C-alpha positions in Angstrom: 10.4 1.9 -50.9 11.5 4.9 -52.3 14.6 4.8 -54.5 18.2 5.6 -53.3 19.8 8.1 -55.5 22.6 8.4 -53.5 23.4 4.6 -53.6 26.0 4.0 -56.2 27.2 0.7 -54.8 27.2 -2.3 -57.2 25.9 -5.7 -56.2 29.5 -6.9 -55.9 30.6 -4.1 -53.6 27.3 -4.6 -51.7 27.9 -8.1 -51.2 31.7 -7.1 -49.2 29.8 -4.2 -47.5 27.5 -7.4 -46.0 30.4 -9.6 -45.1 31.1 -9.6 -41.4 33.9 -7.7 -40.5 34.2 -9.3 -37.0 34.2 -12.3 -35.1 30.6 -11.5 -32.9 29.1 -10.4 -36.6 30.1 -13.8 -38.0 26.8 -15.8 -37.1 26.7 -19.7 -36.8 29.3 -22.2 -37.4 29.7 -22.2 -33.5 31.7 -25.2 -33.4 34.5 -24.0 -35.9 34.6 -20.3 -34.5 35.3 -21.7 -31.3 38.2 -24.0 -32.8 39.6 -21.3 -34.9 39.6 -19.0 -31.9 41.6 -21.0 -29.6 44.3 -21.8 -32.6 44.7 -18.2 -33.2 44.9 -17.1 -29.9 47.8 -20.2 -29.2 49.4 -19.2 -32.3 49.5 -15.2 -31.1 51.1 -16.0 -27.9 53.9 -18.1 -29.4 54.0 -15.1 -31.9 54.1 -18.0 -34.7 51.9 -18.1 -37.8 48.9 -20.3 -37.5 49.1 -23.6 -39.2 47.4 -24.2 -42.6 43.9 -24.8 -42.4 41.4 -26.4 -45.0 37.9 -25.2 -44.9 34.9 -27.3 -47.1 31.1 -27.6 -47.6 28.5 -26.1 -49.9 29.2 -22.8 -51.7 27.8 -19.4 -49.9 28.3 -20.7 -46.2 31.1 -18.6 -45.7 34.5 -20.0 -46.3 35.7 -16.8 -47.6 34.7 -14.6 -45.1 36.1 -17.0 -42.6 39.7 -17.0 -44.3 39.2 -12.9 -44.1 38.5 -13.0 -40.2 41.0 -15.5 -39.5 43.8 -12.9 -41.2 42.1 -10.1 -39.4 42.3 -11.8 -36.1 46.1 -12.8 -36.5 46.5 -9.4 -37.8 48.2 -10.6 -41.2 47.8 -9.9 -44.7 46.0 -11.9 -47.1 46.7 -12.6 -50.4 43.7 -14.4 -52.5 44.2 -17.0 -55.4 42.0 -19.8 -56.7 42.7 -23.6 -58.2 41.8 -22.6 -61.6 44.0 -19.4 -62.1 47.2 -21.5 -61.1 47.8 -23.2 -64.2 51.5 -23.6 -64.0 54.4 -24.7 -61.3 55.7 -21.1 -62.1 52.4 -19.4 -61.5 52.3 -21.2 -57.9 56.2 -20.3 -57.1 55.9 -16.2 -57.9 52.5 -16.1 -55.7 54.6 -18.1 -53.2 58.3 -16.5 -53.1 56.3 -12.8 -53.0 54.4 -13.6 -49.6 56.1 -11.7 -46.8 57.0 -13.4 -43.2 53.6 -14.4 -41.3 51.2 -13.4 -44.4 48.3 -15.6 -45.4 47.5 -17.4 -49.0 44.1 -18.1 -49.2 43.2 -20.6 -52.4 39.7 -20.6 -53.1 38.5 -24.2 -55.3 41.7 -25.9 -54.3 40.4 -29.0 -55.6 40.8 -27.8 -59.2 44.8 -27.7 -58.6 46.4 -29.3 -61.5 47.7 -32.6 -60.1 51.6 -31.6 -60.8 51.1 -28.2 -59.0 49.3 -30.0 -56.1 52.5 -32.2 -55.7 54.6 -29.0 -55.7 52.6 -27.7 -53.0 53.6 -30.3 -50.4 56.8 -28.9 -49.6 55.7 -25.6 -49.6 53.3 -26.5 -46.8 55.4 -28.8 -44.9 59.3 -27.5 -45.2 58.8 -24.0 -46.6 60.5 -24.8 -49.7 59.5 -25.1 -53.4 61.7 -27.8 -55.5 61.5 -27.0 -59.1 62.6 -28.7 -62.2 64.1 -26.9 -65.0 64.7 -28.4 -67.9 64.3 -31.8 -69.5 65.9 -35.1 -70.0 69.5 -35.5 -68.6 70.1 -32.0 -68.8 67.1 -31.4 -66.2 68.1 -29.8 -62.8 66.3 -29.1 -59.2 66.5 -25.7 -57.5 65.4 -25.0 -54.2 63.7 -21.9 -53.2 63.5 -21.2 -49.5 60.2 -19.6 -48.7 59.1 -17.3 -45.8 57.0 -18.6 -42.9 53.3 -18.4 -44.5 50.1 -19.8 -43.8 47.9 -21.2 -46.5 44.0 -21.4 -46.0 42.3 -23.3 -48.5 38.7 -23.4 -49.5 36.8 -26.2 -51.3 33.1 -27.8 -52.1 34.3 -31.1 -53.2 36.7 -32.2 -50.7 36.9 -35.7 -52.0 38.6 -34.2 -54.7 41.8 -33.5 -53.0 44.3 -36.0 -52.6 45.2 -37.9 -49.4 48.8 -36.3 -49.1 47.5 -32.8 -49.6 44.8 -33.3 -46.9 47.2 -34.5 -44.3 49.3 -31.4 -44.5 46.7 -29.0 -43.1 48.1 -29.0 -39.6 45.8 -26.6 -38.2 42.8 -28.7 -39.1 40.1 -29.3 -41.7 36.6 -27.8 -40.8 33.7 -28.5 -42.3 31.0 -25.7 -42.6 27.3 -26.8 -42.5 24.2 -25.5 -43.6 22.6 -22.8 -41.5 19.1 -23.2 -39.4 16.2 -20.6 -40.0 17.0 -18.8 -37.0 21.0 -18.2 -37.7 19.5 -16.8 -41.1 17.2 -14.5 -39.5 19.9 -12.7 -37.8 21.8 -12.5 -40.7 19.2 -11.0 -42.7 17.8 -9.0 -39.7 21.8 -7.4 -40.1 22.1 -7.0 -43.7 18.7 -5.3 -43.8 20.2 -2.4 -41.3 23.3 -1.9 -43.4 21.2 -1.8 -46.6 18.9 0.8 -44.8 15.7 -1.9 -45.4 12.7 -1.2 -43.2 11.5 -4.8 -43.0 8.9 -6.7 -41.4 9.7 -9.8 -39.2 7.3 -11.9 -41.1 8.8 -11.1 -44.4 12.5 -11.4 -43.0 11.3 -14.8 -41.9 9.7 -16.0 -45.2 13.1 -15.1 -47.0 14.9 -16.9 -44.4 12.4 -20.1 -45.2 13.2 -19.8 -48.9 17.0 -18.9 -48.4 18.3 -23.0 -49.0 20.1 -22.2 -45.5 22.6 -20.6 -47.0 23.4 -17.1 -46.3 24.7 -15.6 -49.8 21.4 -16.7 -51.0 19.4 -15.0 -48.2 21.3 -11.9 -48.9 20.8 -12.3 -52.3 16.8 -12.6 -52.2 16.8 -9.8 -49.5 18.1 -7.3 -52.1 15.9 -9.0 -55.0 12.9 -8.4 -52.6 14.1 -4.9 -51.9 14.0 -3.9 -55.5 10.7 -5.0 -55.8 9.3 -3.2 -53.0 11.3 0.3 -54.1 9.8 -0.3 -57.9 5.9 -0.4 -56.4 6.7 2.3 -54.0 6.3 0.1 -51.1 8.0 1.8 -48.0 8.3 -0.9 -46.0 9.2 -4.5 -47.1 6.6 -6.5 -46.4 4.8 -10.1 -46.5 3.0 -9.4 -49.8 6.0 -7.7 -51.6 8.1 -10.9 -50.5 5.8 -13.4 -51.7 5.0 -11.3 -55.2 9.1 -11.3 -55.4 9.3 -14.9 -55.4 6.4 -15.6 -57.5 8.4 -13.6 -60.2 11.7 -15.7 -59.3 9.7 -19.0 -59.1 11.0 -20.0 -55.7 8.5 -22.0 -53.8 8.1 -22.4 -49.8 11.1 -25.0 -49.6 13.6 -22.4 -51.7 13.5 -24.6 -54.6 14.0 -23.2 -57.8 12.7 -24.1 -61.4 15.8 -26.2 -62.0 15.4 -28.1 -58.8 11.6 -29.1 -59.5 12.6 -30.3 -63.0 15.2 -32.6 -61.5 12.7 -34.0 -59.1 10.1 -34.1 -62.0 12.2 -36.1 -64.4 13.6 -38.5 -61.4 10.0 -39.3 -60.7 8.5 -39.1 -63.9 10.9 -40.3 -66.4 12.3 -43.1 -63.9 9.5 -43.8 -61.7 11.6 -42.2 -58.7 14.8 -44.1 -59.3 17.0 -45.3 -58.4 18.9 -43.5 -61.4 22.7 -42.9 -61.9 24.3 -39.7 -62.2 25.2 -39.3 -65.5 21.9 -40.8 -66.8 20.2 -38.0 -64.8 22.6 -35.6 -66.0 21.5 -36.6 -70.1 17.9 -36.3 -68.9 17.6 -32.6 -67.5 20.6 -31.5 -69.6 22.5 -30.3 -66.8 26.4 -31.3 -66.3 26.9 -34.0 -63.7 29.4 -31.6 -61.6 26.5 -29.0 -61.8 23.8 -31.3 -60.2 26.4 -32.8 -57.8 27.8 -29.8 -56.5 24.9 -27.1 -56.6 21.6 -28.7 -56.7 21.8 -32.0 -55.2 23.3 -31.1 -51.3 20.1 -28.9 -50.4 17.4 -31.3 -51.9 19.6 -34.3 -49.9 19.2 -31.7 -46.7 15.5 -31.6 -47.3 15.1 -35.4 -47.8 14.3 -35.4 -51.5 16.7 -37.3 -52.7 18.6 -40.2 -51.5 22.0 -41.4 -52.7 22.0 -45.1 -52.8 24.8 -47.6 -54.5 22.4 -48.1 -57.5 22.2 -44.1 -58.1 19.5 -41.3 -56.9 16.5 -42.2 -55.5 13.4 -39.9 -55.1 11.9 -39.6 -51.7 8.2 -39.9 -50.3 8.5 -36.5 -49.5 9.6 -35.3 -53.2 6.3 -36.9 -53.9 4.3 -34.8 -51.4 6.3 -31.1 -52.4 5.5 -31.5 -56.1 1.6 -33.2 -55.4 2.3 -36.7 -56.5 1.3 -40.0 -55.4 3.9 -41.9 -53.9 4.5 -45.5 -54.8 4.4 -48.1 -51.9 7.2 -48.1 -49.1 8.9 -51.2 -50.6 8.8 -50.0 -54.1 11.3 -46.9 -53.0 13.2 -49.3 -50.7 
């Protein structure tokens, strides 16, 4: 694969280029798409802003992409921010008061909003007004700011961290995005390969799909790394050999596990006899933060059936032992 001297795109701009721009290009999540399309069509016929929506699920499954598609379908401008950047009530007030009628506000990582700010958001979502307290003590007073009709689309990887009052205000519905199957990932890779002008064999794309952790973002990342390897080694076609050598360099095994994933399993099995072991103990033993284990590594390990969450802690399954080439204890010991 000869180097493309005219390609001046950064990885970030390439990611934007790979993002689906129309509904038909958004592969997978069929149930979510059908429900959203009905909601959007009904709102358009009534000439009303769409109701507030909450999207949740593991990272990289397309929540941000879905928000952009909703905005495009609703013919509305979209403003983007994230929970950590809204540090004060004034920040939220500034964002909301600058929204034009019918605009969409997308808040990523909404579970990281300060609880005080979250409470201010209640009235904004429900009655399109902001109640702000100015001053402290006896001299404090409340002012009410009227807001233009708007739609809030929020995304989170940890829906359990959202309070019940906030979740209940997403009147348009709460939608969970699930991991993709191999066929869906292959379709995504085929589309991405065409956009990136990569000539790739079906077997090579299938191998990338199998190691993509059932996640579109990761599949596109791996496709670009395989393209880099083929280009540096002057391969005109991205074939199976180039893909396998790329994965050997990246230390990604056939199940899509990276060194950190395997280390968690190895420590769980060798240091704690397969568990059960508490999350904080596992975090200390692996030198990984609890949140990183719970949000980044565990979802896929559970999806593969390598780890179980039990009331007593994390437990390695017989499949985990088999994947690492270790002998599993008797079944009653694991239970």
